[in-house]
Structures are given as C-alpha cells and as structure tokens.
DODREN-80389 format. One record per residue (C-alpha): residue in three letters; x, y, z; residue number from 1. Coordinates in steps of 0.5 Angstrom, whole numbers, plus 500, padded with zeros to 3 digits. Example, Ala and Ser with C-alpha at 12.3 -4.5 7.8 and 13.67 -1.06 7.14 Angstrom:
BEGIN
> ala, 525, 491, 516, 1
> ser, 527, 498, 514, 2
end
This chain:
BEGIN
> unk, 688, 774, 362, 1
> unk, 695, 772, 364, 2
> unk, 692, 768, 370, 3
> unk, 688, 764, 365, 4
> unk, 693, 762, 361, 5
> unk, 697, 759, 367, 6
> unk, 691, 755, 369, 7
> unk, 690, 752, 362, 8
> unk, 697, 750, 361, 9
> unk, 698, 748, 368, 10
> unk, 691, 743, 367, 11
> unk, 694, 740, 361, 12
> unk, 701, 738, 364, 13
> unk, 697, 736, 370, 14
> unk, 693, 731, 365, 15
> unk, 699, 729, 362, 16
> unk, 702, 727, 369, 17
> unk, 696, 723, 371, 18
> unk, 697, 720, 364, 19
> unk, 704, 718, 365, 20
> unk, 702, 715, 372, 21
> unk, 697, 711, 368, 22
> unk, 702, 709, 363, 23
> unk, 706, 706, 369, 24
> unk, 701, 702, 372, 25
> unk, 699, 699, 365, 26
> unk, 707, 698, 364, 27
> unk, 707, 694, 370, 28
> unk, 701, 690, 369, 29
> unk, 703, 688, 361, 30
> unk, 710, 686, 364, 31
> unk, 707, 681, 369, 32
> unk, 702, 679, 365, 33
> unk, 706, 677, 359, 34
> unk, 713, 675, 363, 35
> unk, 713, 667, 365, 36
> unk, 712, 667, 373, 37
> unk, 718, 661, 373, 38
> unk, 723, 665, 371, 39
> unk, 722, 672, 373, 40
> unk, 728, 677, 375, 41
> unk, 727, 683, 379, 42
> unk, 732, 687, 374, 43
> unk, 729, 685, 368, 44
> unk, 722, 687, 370, 45
> unk, 724, 693, 373, 46
> unk, 728, 695, 366, 47
> unk, 722, 693, 362, 48
> unk, 717, 697, 366, 49
> unk, 721, 703, 366, 50
> unk, 722, 702, 359, 51
> unk, 715, 701, 357, 52
> unk, 713, 707, 361, 53
> unk, 718, 712, 358, 54
> unk, 716, 710, 351, 55
> unk, 708, 711, 353, 56
> unk, 710, 718, 356, 57
> unk, 714, 720, 350, 58
> unk, 708, 718, 345, 59
> unk, 703, 721, 350, 60
> unk, 707, 728, 350, 61
> unk, 704, 729, 343, 62
> unk, 697, 731, 345, 63
> unk, 700, 735, 350, 64
> unk, 704, 739, 345, 65
> unk, 698, 740, 341, 66
> unk, 694, 742, 346, 67
> unk, 699, 747, 349, 68
> unk, 700, 750, 342, 69
> unk, 693, 750, 340, 70
> unk, 691, 754, 347, 71
> unk, 695, 760, 345, 72
> unk, 690, 762, 339, 73
> unk, 683, 764, 339, 74
> unk, 680, 759, 333, 75
> unk, 674, 763, 332, 76
> unk, 678, 770, 330, 77
> unk, 685, 767, 328, 78
> unk, 689, 771, 332, 79
> unk, 693, 770, 339, 80
> unk, 690, 770, 345, 81
> unk, 692, 776, 350, 82
> unk, 696, 772, 354, 83
> unk, 700, 769, 349, 84
> unk, 705, 774, 348, 85
> unk, 712, 772, 344, 86
> unk, 715, 771, 351, 87
> unk, 710, 766, 354, 88
> unk, 710, 762, 347, 89
> unk, 717, 761, 347, 90
> unk, 717, 759, 354, 91
> unk, 712, 754, 352, 92
> unk, 716, 751, 346, 93
> unk, 722, 751, 350, 94
> unk, 719, 747, 356, 95
> unk, 716, 742, 351, 96
> unk, 723, 742, 347, 97
> unk, 726, 740, 354, 98
> unk, 721, 735, 355, 99
> unk, 722, 732, 348, 100
> unk, 729, 732, 348, 101
> unk, 730, 729, 355, 102
> unk, 725, 723, 353, 103
> unk, 728, 721, 347, 104
> unk, 735, 721, 350, 105
> unk, 732, 717, 355, 106
> unk, 729, 712, 350, 107
> unk, 735, 712, 346, 108
> unk, 739, 710, 353, 109
> unk, 735, 705, 355, 110
> unk, 734, 701, 348, 111
> unk, 742, 702, 346, 112
> unk, 745, 701, 353, 113
> unk, 741, 699, 359, 114
> unk, 736, 694, 356, 115
> unk, 742, 690, 353, 116
> unk, 746, 691, 359, 117
> unk, 740, 688, 363, 118
> unk, 740, 682, 358, 119
> unk, 747, 680, 359, 120
> unk, 746, 681, 366, 121
> unk, 741, 676, 366, 122
> unk, 745, 671, 361, 123
> unk, 751, 671, 366, 124
> unk, 747, 668, 372, 125
> unk, 749, 661, 373, 126
> unk, 746, 657, 379, 127
> unk, 751, 652, 379, 128
> unk, 757, 657, 379, 129
> unk, 754, 661, 384, 130
> unk, 752, 656, 389, 131
> unk, 760, 654, 389, 132
> unk, 762, 661, 390, 133
> unk, 765, 662, 383, 134
> unk, 761, 667, 381, 135
> unk, 760, 674, 384, 136
> unk, 757, 680, 383, 137
> unk, 763, 683, 380, 138
> unk, 764, 678, 375, 139
> unk, 757, 678, 373, 140
> unk, 758, 686, 372, 141
> unk, 764, 685, 368, 142
> unk, 761, 679, 364, 143
> unk, 755, 684, 362, 144
> unk, 759, 690, 361, 145
> unk, 764, 687, 356, 146
> unk, 758, 685, 352, 147
> unk, 755, 692, 352, 148
> unk, 761, 695, 350, 149
> unk, 759, 694, 343, 150
> unk, 753, 698, 344, 151
> unk, 757, 703, 347, 152
> unk, 761, 704, 341, 153
> unk, 755, 704, 337, 154
> unk, 752, 710, 341, 155
> unk, 759, 714, 340, 156
> unk, 759, 712, 333, 157
> unk, 752, 715, 332, 158
> unk, 753, 721, 335, 159
> unk, 760, 723, 332, 160
> unk, 756, 722, 325, 161
> unk, 751, 726, 327, 162
> unk, 755, 731, 330, 163
> unk, 761, 732, 324, 164
> unk, 757, 730, 318, 165
> unk, 754, 736, 315, 166
> unk, 746, 735, 314, 167
> unk, 744, 735, 306, 168
> unk, 739, 741, 307, 169
> unk, 745, 745, 310, 170
> unk, 750, 743, 304, 171
> unk, 746, 747, 299, 172
> unk, 744, 752, 304, 173
> unk, 736, 750, 303, 174
> unk, 737, 753, 296, 175
> unk, 731, 748, 293, 176
> unk, 726, 751, 299, 177
> unk, 723, 758, 298, 178
> unk, 719, 758, 305, 179
> unk, 721, 761, 311, 180
> unk, 718, 755, 315, 181
> unk, 723, 750, 312, 182
> unk, 729, 755, 313, 183
> unk, 728, 756, 320, 184
> unk, 728, 748, 321, 185
> unk, 736, 748, 318, 186
> unk, 737, 753, 324, 187
> unk, 740, 749, 329, 188
> unk, 747, 747, 333, 189
> unk, 751, 741, 332, 190
> unk, 749, 738, 339, 191
> unk, 741, 738, 336, 192
> unk, 744, 736, 329, 193
> unk, 747, 730, 333, 194
> unk, 741, 728, 337, 195
> unk, 737, 729, 330, 196
> unk, 741, 724, 327, 197
> unk, 741, 719, 332, 198
> unk, 733, 720, 333, 199
> unk, 732, 720, 326, 200
> unk, 736, 713, 325, 201
> unk, 732, 710, 331, 202
> unk, 725, 713, 328, 203
> unk, 727, 709, 321, 204
> unk, 729, 703, 324, 205
> unk, 723, 703, 328, 206
> unk, 719, 704, 322, 207
> unk, 721, 698, 319, 208
> unk, 719, 694, 325, 209
> unk, 712, 698, 325, 210
> unk, 711, 696, 318, 211
> unk, 711, 689, 320, 212
> unk, 709, 688, 327, 213
> unk, 704, 694, 328, 214
> unk, 701, 693, 321, 215
> unk, 700, 686, 322, 216
> unk, 697, 687, 329, 217
> unk, 693, 693, 327, 218
> unk, 689, 688, 323, 219
> unk, 689, 682, 328, 220
> unk, 687, 687, 334, 221
> unk, 680, 688, 333, 222
> unk, 679, 681, 330, 223
> unk, 681, 678, 336, 224
> unk, 676, 682, 340, 225
> unk, 671, 678, 335, 226
> unk, 674, 672, 335, 227
> unk, 675, 672, 343, 228
> unk, 670, 667, 345, 229
> unk, 673, 660, 344, 230
> unk, 670, 655, 339, 231
> unk, 670, 650, 345, 232
> unk, 668, 652, 352, 233
> unk, 672, 650, 358, 234
> unk, 666, 645, 360, 235
> unk, 666, 642, 354, 236
> unk, 673, 641, 353, 237
> unk, 673, 638, 360, 238
> unk, 668, 633, 358, 239
> unk, 671, 631, 351, 240
> unk, 678, 630, 355, 241
> unk, 675, 626, 360, 242
> unk, 672, 621, 355, 243
> unk, 678, 621, 351, 244
> unk, 682, 619, 357, 245
> unk, 677, 614, 359, 246
> unk, 678, 610, 352, 247
> unk, 685, 611, 352, 248
> unk, 686, 607, 359, 249
> unk, 681, 602, 357, 250
> unk, 685, 601, 351, 251
> unk, 691, 600, 355, 252
> unk, 688, 595, 360, 253
> unk, 686, 591, 354, 254
> unk, 693, 591, 351, 255
> unk, 696, 589, 358, 256
> unk, 691, 583, 359, 257
> unk, 692, 581, 353, 258
> unk, 699, 580, 354, 259
> unk, 699, 578, 361, 260
> unk, 700, 570, 360, 261
> unk, 705, 571, 355, 262
> unk, 712, 567, 356, 263
> unk, 716, 571, 351, 264
> unk, 713, 578, 353, 265
> unk, 709, 583, 349, 266
> unk, 710, 583, 342, 267
> unk, 714, 589, 339, 268
> unk, 707, 592, 335, 269
> unk, 703, 592, 342, 270
> unk, 709, 595, 346, 271
> unk, 709, 601, 341, 272
> unk, 702, 602, 341, 273
> unk, 702, 602, 349, 274
> unk, 708, 607, 349, 275
> unk, 704, 611, 344, 276
> unk, 698, 611, 349, 277
> unk, 702, 612, 355, 278
> unk, 704, 619, 351, 279
> unk, 697, 620, 349, 280
> unk, 695, 619, 357, 281
> unk, 700, 624, 359, 282
> unk, 698, 629, 354, 283
> unk, 690, 628, 356, 284
> unk, 692, 629, 363, 285
> unk, 695, 636, 362, 286
> unk, 689, 638, 358, 287
> unk, 684, 636, 363, 288
> unk, 688, 640, 368, 289
> unk, 688, 646, 364, 290
> unk, 681, 645, 362, 291
> unk, 680, 645, 370, 292
> unk, 684, 651, 371, 293
> unk, 680, 655, 366, 294
> unk, 673, 653, 370, 295
> unk, 676, 656, 376, 296
> unk, 677, 649, 380, 297
> unk, 682, 650, 385, 298
> unk, 683, 658, 384, 299
> unk, 680, 663, 389, 300
> unk, 673, 666, 388, 301
> unk, 676, 673, 385, 302
> unk, 679, 669, 380, 303
> unk, 673, 665, 378, 304
> unk, 668, 671, 379, 305
> unk, 673, 675, 374, 306
> unk, 672, 669, 369, 307
> unk, 665, 669, 369, 308
> unk, 665, 676, 368, 309
> unk, 669, 676, 362, 310
> unk, 664, 671, 359, 311
> unk, 658, 675, 361, 312
> unk, 661, 681, 357, 313
> unk, 664, 677, 351, 314
> unk, 658, 680, 347, 315
> unk, 660, 687, 349, 316
> unk, 667, 685, 346, 317
> unk, 664, 683, 340, 318
> unk, 661, 690, 339, 319
> unk, 667, 693, 341, 320
> unk, 671, 689, 336, 321
> unk, 666, 691, 330, 322
> unk, 667, 698, 332, 323
> unk, 675, 698, 332, 324
> unk, 675, 695, 325, 325
> unk, 671, 701, 323, 326
> unk, 676, 705, 326, 327
> unk, 682, 702, 323, 328
> unk, 679, 702, 316, 329
> unk, 678, 709, 317, 330
> unk, 685, 710, 319, 331
> unk, 687, 706, 313, 332
> unk, 683, 710, 308, 333
> unk, 686, 717, 312, 334
> unk, 693, 714, 311, 335
> unk, 692, 712, 304, 336
> unk, 689, 719, 302, 337
> unk, 695, 723, 306, 338
> unk, 700, 718, 302, 339
> unk, 697, 720, 295, 340
> unk, 696, 727, 297, 341
> unk, 703, 728, 299, 342
> unk, 706, 724, 293, 343
> unk, 703, 728, 288, 344
> unk, 702, 735, 291, 345
> unk, 708, 736, 296, 346
> unk, 712, 742, 295, 347
> unk, 719, 739, 296, 348
> unk, 718, 732, 294, 349
> unk, 724, 728, 297, 350
> unk, 728, 734, 299, 351
> unk, 724, 735, 305, 352
> unk, 720, 728, 307, 353
> unk, 714, 730, 302, 354
> unk, 712, 735, 307, 355
> unk, 705, 737, 305, 356
> unk, 703, 745, 304, 357
> unk, 696, 743, 306, 358
> unk, 691, 738, 305, 359
> unk, 688, 738, 298, 360
> unk, 683, 732, 299, 361
> unk, 678, 730, 305, 362
> unk, 681, 727, 310, 363
> unk, 677, 723, 315, 364
> unk, 681, 723, 321, 365
> unk, 684, 730, 321, 366
> unk, 677, 732, 320, 367
> unk, 674, 728, 326, 368
> unk, 680, 731, 330, 369
> unk, 678, 739, 328, 370
> unk, 671, 738, 329, 371
> unk, 671, 734, 336, 372
> unk, 676, 740, 338, 373
> unk, 670, 744, 339, 374
> unk, 668, 740, 345, 375
> unk, 674, 741, 350, 376
> unk, 678, 736, 351, 377
> unk, 675, 731, 346, 378
> unk, 680, 732, 341, 379
> unk, 686, 730, 346, 380
> unk, 682, 724, 349, 381
> unk, 681, 722, 342, 382
> unk, 689, 723, 340, 383
> unk, 691, 719, 346, 384
> unk, 686, 713, 345, 385
> unk, 689, 713, 338, 386
> unk, 696, 712, 340, 387
> unk, 693, 707, 345, 388
> unk, 690, 703, 339, 389
> unk, 697, 703, 335, 390
> unk, 700, 701, 342, 391
> unk, 696, 695, 343, 392
> unk, 696, 693, 336, 393
> unk, 704, 693, 336, 394
> unk, 703, 688, 342, 395
> unk, 698, 684, 338, 396
> unk, 703, 684, 332, 397
> unk, 709, 682, 337, 398
> unk, 705, 676, 340, 399
> unk, 702, 674, 333, 400
> unk, 709, 674, 329, 401
> unk, 714, 673, 335, 402
> unk, 721, 675, 335, 403
> unk, 724, 673, 328, 404
> unk, 730, 674, 324, 405
> unk, 728, 673, 317, 406
> unk, 724, 666, 317, 407
> unk, 727, 664, 324, 408
> unk, 723, 664, 330, 409
> unk, 728, 667, 336, 410
> unk, 723, 668, 341, 411
> unk, 716, 667, 342, 412
> unk, 711, 672, 346, 413
> unk, 706, 669, 349, 414
> unk, 702, 671, 355, 415
> unk, 704, 668, 362, 416
> unk, 710, 664, 358, 417
> unk, 715, 670, 356, 418
> unk, 722, 669, 357, 419
> unk, 726, 675, 361, 420
> unk, 730, 675, 355, 421
> unk, 724, 675, 350, 422
> unk, 721, 681, 354, 423
> unk, 727, 685, 354, 424
> unk, 728, 684, 346, 425
> unk, 720, 685, 345, 426
> unk, 721, 692, 350, 427
> unk, 726, 695, 345, 428
> unk, 722, 693, 339, 429
> unk, 716, 696, 342, 430
> unk, 720, 702, 344, 431
> unk, 723, 703, 336, 432
> unk, 716, 701, 334, 433
> unk, 713, 707, 338, 434
> unk, 718, 712, 335, 435
> unk, 715, 710, 328, 436
> unk, 708, 710, 331, 437
> unk, 710, 718, 333, 438
> unk, 712, 719, 325, 439
> unk, 706, 716, 322, 440
> unk, 701, 719, 327, 441
> unk, 704, 726, 326, 442
> unk, 705, 726, 318, 443
> unk, 700, 721, 316, 444
> unk, 694, 720, 320, 445
> unk, 693, 727, 322, 446
> unk, 698, 731, 319, 447
> unk, 695, 738, 319, 448
> unk, 692, 737, 326, 449
> unk, 698, 734, 329, 450
> unk, 702, 740, 326, 451
> unk, 698, 746, 328, 452
> unk, 692, 743, 332, 453
> unk, 686, 747, 332, 454
> unk, 690, 754, 330, 455
> unk, 687, 758, 325, 456
> unk, 689, 765, 322, 457
> unk, 686, 771, 320, 458
> unk, 687, 772, 312, 459
> unk, 686, 780, 312, 460
> unk, 691, 785, 312, 461
> unk, 691, 789, 319, 462
> unk, 688, 796, 319, 463
> unk, 695, 799, 322, 464
> unk, 702, 796, 322, 465
> unk, 702, 795, 330, 466
> unk, 695, 792, 330, 467
> unk, 692, 785, 329, 468
> unk, 688, 783, 323, 469
> unk, 680, 783, 325, 470
> unk, 676, 777, 322, 471
> unk, 670, 778, 327, 472
> unk, 666, 781, 322, 473
> unk, 668, 776, 316, 474
> unk, 669, 769, 319, 475
> unk, 670, 766, 312, 476
> unk, 677, 769, 312, 477
> unk, 679, 765, 318, 478
> unk, 683, 759, 315, 479
> unk, 687, 753, 318, 480
> unk, 694, 754, 319, 481
> unk, 699, 750, 315, 482
> unk, 706, 749, 313, 483
> unk, 705, 754, 307, 484
> unk, 708, 760, 311, 485
> unk, 712, 765, 306, 486
> unk, 716, 771, 309, 487
> unk, 710, 776, 308, 488
> unk, 704, 771, 311, 489
> unk, 700, 774, 316, 490
> unk, 700, 767, 319, 491
> unk, 707, 768, 322, 492
> unk, 704, 772, 327, 493
> unk, 698, 767, 329, 494
> unk, 701, 760, 327, 495
> unk, 706, 756, 332, 496
> unk, 707, 749, 330, 497
> unk, 708, 743, 335, 498
> unk, 715, 741, 337, 499
> unk, 714, 734, 335, 500
> unk, 712, 736, 328, 501
> unk, 718, 741, 328, 502
> unk, 723, 736, 330, 503
> unk, 720, 731, 325, 504
> unk, 720, 736, 319, 505
> unk, 727, 738, 321, 506
> unk, 729, 730, 321, 507
> unk, 727, 729, 314, 508
> unk, 729, 736, 312, 509
> unk, 736, 735, 314, 510
> unk, 737, 727, 313, 511
> unk, 732, 726, 306, 512
> unk, 734, 719, 306, 513
> unk, 730, 718, 313, 514
> unk, 724, 722, 310, 515
> unk, 724, 718, 304, 516
> unk, 724, 711, 307, 517
> unk, 719, 713, 313, 518
> unk, 714, 716, 308, 519
> unk, 714, 710, 303, 520
> unk, 714, 705, 308, 521
> unk, 707, 707, 310, 522
> unk, 705, 704, 303, 523
> unk, 708, 698, 305, 524
> unk, 705, 698, 312, 525
> unk, 698, 699, 309, 526
> unk, 699, 693, 304, 527
> unk, 701, 689, 310, 528
> unk, 695, 691, 314, 529
> unk, 690, 689, 308, 530
> unk, 693, 682, 307, 531
> unk, 693, 680, 314, 532
> unk, 686, 684, 315, 533
> unk, 683, 680, 309, 534
> unk, 686, 673, 311, 535
> unk, 684, 674, 318, 536
> unk, 677, 676, 317, 537
> unk, 675, 670, 312, 538
> unk, 679, 665, 316, 539
> unk, 675, 661, 320, 540
> unk, 677, 660, 328, 541
> unk, 679, 654, 331, 542
> unk, 681, 651, 337, 543
> unk, 688, 649, 337, 544
> unk, 689, 643, 341, 545
> unk, 696, 643, 340, 546
> unk, 697, 650, 343, 547
> unk, 694, 648, 349, 548
> unk, 698, 642, 350, 549
> unk, 704, 646, 349, 550
> unk, 702, 651, 354, 551
> unk, 701, 646, 359, 552
> unk, 708, 643, 358, 553
> unk, 712, 645, 364, 554
> unk, 719, 646, 361, 555
> unk, 719, 650, 355, 556
> unk, 723, 650, 349, 557
> unk, 730, 653, 349, 558
> unk, 730, 659, 344, 559
> unk, 735, 660, 339, 560
> unk, 738, 666, 344, 561
> unk, 737, 662, 351, 562
> unk, 744, 660, 351, 563
> unk, 747, 667, 349, 564
> unk, 752, 667, 355, 565
> unk, 755, 660, 353, 566
> unk, 756, 662, 346, 567
> unk, 759, 669, 348, 568
> unk, 763, 666, 353, 569
> unk, 766, 661, 348, 570
> unk, 768, 666, 343, 571
> unk, 771, 671, 349, 572
> unk, 775, 665, 351, 573
> unk, 777, 664, 344, 574
> unk, 780, 671, 344, 575
> unk, 783, 671, 350, 576
> unk, 786, 664, 350, 577
> unk, 784, 662, 357, 578
> unk, 778, 658, 360, 579
> unk, 774, 659, 366, 580
> unk, 776, 655, 372, 581
> unk, 769, 652, 372, 582
> unk, 770, 648, 366, 583
> unk, 777, 646, 367, 584
> unk, 776, 640, 372, 585
> unk, 769, 637, 372, 586
> unk, 767, 638, 364, 587
> unk, 760, 634, 366, 588
> unk, 759, 639, 372, 589
> unk, 760, 645, 367, 590
> unk, 756, 642, 362, 591
> unk, 750, 642, 367, 592
> unk, 751, 649, 369, 593
> unk, 751, 651, 362, 594
> unk, 745, 647, 361, 595
> unk, 741, 651, 366, 596
> unk, 744, 658, 364, 597
> unk, 739, 662, 361, 598
> unk, 733, 659, 364, 599
> unk, 735, 660, 372, 600
> unk, 733, 667, 374, 601
> unk, 737, 672, 377, 602
> unk, 736, 678, 382, 603
end
C-alpha cells in the first residue's frame, strides 16, 4: 500500500514536470511570435521566456496540489487511505509548501528586480556611443543598476512591513473566529508573515490588472475565434489594391501630361493633388505587398501550406469559438453564484476575506469538477485547461487594450511588432494577472474543489476511540470536505486542505484589506466581462485597412517610454551636476545617438 502511494504521487509530479516543459515551449513560442524581429534582444527574450515559464509553473501547481491531497483520501468511504499516514501527509504538504514558496519568491524577484533591470539594461544601449567606444559593459551595468535601486528599496520596504507590522488577525488573537481551521492559519513565523504580506500585495495588484485585462480578454478571446475569418480574403484584397493602384497612377499621368507644356509650372492645386496621389501610391504599394505576403508569395512551401491549413480549419475554429463562449458563460455564472453566496453566507465576512463554510447554491463549475473526478485524471486536465483559458484571455486582453496609464497608451502589443520594452512590461503584467487568476480560480470559480479536491469524510462516530468511522454500509453519511471544521469534527481526520487555499486564506485572514479588495474586485471583473462581451458580440466585424497600412510601415511610432533612458539620463545629470562626455562637444551627434536609443537592440 505504501508503494502504491509513492507511485501515485510520483506520477503526479512527473505529469507536472511534463507540463512545465510544455509551458517553456509555449513561453518561447509566445515570446518570439509577439516580439518584433527587428529589435530582438537576447537578454530581453531570455528574461521573458523564463518569466512566462515561471508564472505558468506557478499556476499549474494548483492542479498538482489538488491531486496530491485528493489522493490521500478514499472518496467512497470518506477516510484516509492506509498509506496516507500523518507523517506522509506532512511530507507531501511540506514539499508543496517549499515549491509554492520558491515559485512565488522567484516570481516576485522577476517582477520587482530582474525584469526592471533587463528593461533599463536594454534602454542603456546606444549604438553610436558603443561604436565610438564610449559605452562599455561596465557603464551599461551601472546605468541599469542605478535605476533598479528604487525597486530594490521597494522590495526591502515590503519585506520589512510584512515582517514587523502585526497582522490584523494576530492583533485580536482571532477572537472573532471560533473555528480551529482559522486559528491554525494564524500560526506562522515572521518570515512566513513577511512573505504572506508581499505575495498578498502582489495578488491584490494583479487582481486590479486582472479585472481590466483578463475581464476584457475573456470576452474577446472566444469571440476572436468566431470572427477569425477575414471579411476580405487575401486574393480579393490584392485585386482591389491593384485596381486602386492602377487608377492612382493613371490620374498621376493625366496631371503630369496636362501640365507638361506650362511655362509657369504646375498650379498649386494640381501640385497638392499630385503629392496626395504620390502618398496614396506608396500606401497602396505597401498594401499590395502585404496582400502578396498573405497569399504566401515569396515564402517557403511550409509557410504556404500552413496558411492553407489554417483556412481549411476555420470552420473548426468557429465551432471552438462557440464552445468557448458557452464555457466562459458558465464560468461567469459560477463566479456570480459564488460571489453572491459568499457575500450573503460567509461565516466571518470581511474579517477573513469572505471565506465560505460550504456551498449553499448549486455551482456548475464546482459540480463539473467533482463529477469528472470519477474518471481519473479528467478533473486535473480540466483544471489545467481552465487555467490556460484564463492565461490566453489575459494575453488577448493585453493585446486588445494595450499598455496604458489611464487613457494614455504607452505601448501597443501586436503580433510580430511588440517592442522589447513593451514585451518586458507585458510580462510583468501577465505575471501579476496570473496571481489574480490563482485567487479567482481557488476562491471564486471552484472554491470547494480547489480547497479540498475530491476529499470526503465519514460523518459517523467511530465504534472505538482508536478506530476510524465506517461508512461502508451508509454511503449517505459520506460528505464533502469544507472549511467548516470545528474542534470536535470527524472531518479533521480525513480532510486536508490544499496548500494554495491555505495560503490564500492566510493572506485574507491576516490582512483583511487584501481579502476585501480581492473579493469585491471579482464583481468588477464580471461587469467588465459582460460589457465587453455584449459589445463584441453585436458589433459587426470589418476590415480595418488603416491597421494593415500601419503594420506595413517599416518604422513604428515611438512609444511614450521608448526614450526612457534619455529622460532618466537627463534627470541623473541634473542631480549630479555632471553631463556625459558624448554630449559635450558634438550636440548634433549626441542628439542622433539619443534618437537611436531605445530602437536599437542590445545583447
């Protein structure tokens, strides 16, 4: 029996390792597909791939967590399996806790230190200064580090606040809580409390981004499958463009012939019209080239075959889009039901982040997971697919909304045309959003399943104190586990909460402000989804030719943050009172180097 337990837990970890490898491949593909080929940077690409892999590994740990704790209990009898001794269960939970804390710490390190340093390292690159020998690796490292110091101080402040400031639950000793389940959550050392505060802060920030971007993306992601077929095909676009180009050139010839014999030259009106026609001709030529590329002209056989295959499978994408719409609506209804249930029936309300004792209303997603658990490992595969749905929705939301500050667009995220700076900022946003997704899945989408998996307990007294309850003859006495565990409950012996749910409950209990923000933000998420979904559903798709023309431009518009190093450099010079040597003698050359900064690629 002990060997059976080792085999089962080992298989779960092996499946997780395979999922992490697939996540690495997906992260690499995502990075190279979205990043612009012209400005690729080895460091930026590496950091983005590692960061995306780490955040996917973090969210994929939830199905592993659920599978491991569920494997210790016999669902039919409501008792622990013979091999699931208290020592074995402690070892499983300790391993999960180490992996969770390591991944969360690594994610925080990437978001707060590594990615900012990589951003400033890329911004410090100046092609002119490097060619003249004025920029060395050391100077570039110092330039990136001095701007990263602010983020180092931020990390230190967050850790000190979490380490020394007493938690809300600890200040009153948990007097408002009568359940041992909640009291156990307060038992932690200062290091755990500091990490809890830091991750809780990041989860709250991620939840705010998740409301806007994932809410919009979850509505747009399935609709994009339905509207993926272009309203104008590539051959038709090529034909229309060729016709317009012919008319344009014919009109230019007419103007030139009409004014060929004039001694005083071409009139101003005709000159303005000719200049407008010349600009339109350049646009039509670019559009014609874009249409030719869409048809596969000048490309390899594999690329042309892939384009044809995508066109053949468009009906399947349409069916998949309809199924995704149904799934997202079920998720939306489930979250709404859970939110109302928690707001009305939570055992401790805002004191513990609206933890629910047990589900009082039928919840579709939670029921689907519990029922699919009868066919191992369907429920864990469904949980992984659900997480991937939220991840894809987050990417779709970032691409649709862009990186903004209030109403100002800072960066635009576009396939094959995303600047390295935008890629790093989007990676940080995705990492924070996936922390918010972790909270939403565990606390709102499938709260009971994410907390206890398929675990049950036998609600009958044992015949002898040293024996386990026996429900083999009374299956109706087998009940699902929930947070409602008092000091005398028999479920204490059979129910083991997942490490993720315990950690999230600890955050919301020790820091109720995080729990309240995270909980009520879910209703804002539902509202954003509903507005965007209804808008996208009834808005007719159209061919945006201006977007095609903009994509065909060789030089992209410079973003608001594309010249960050020049702005930071000027600020640093004002503080120190000294200027760079390169700006001293040749102002025009320094200006030219500054103009190229941010668009060149560094190693």
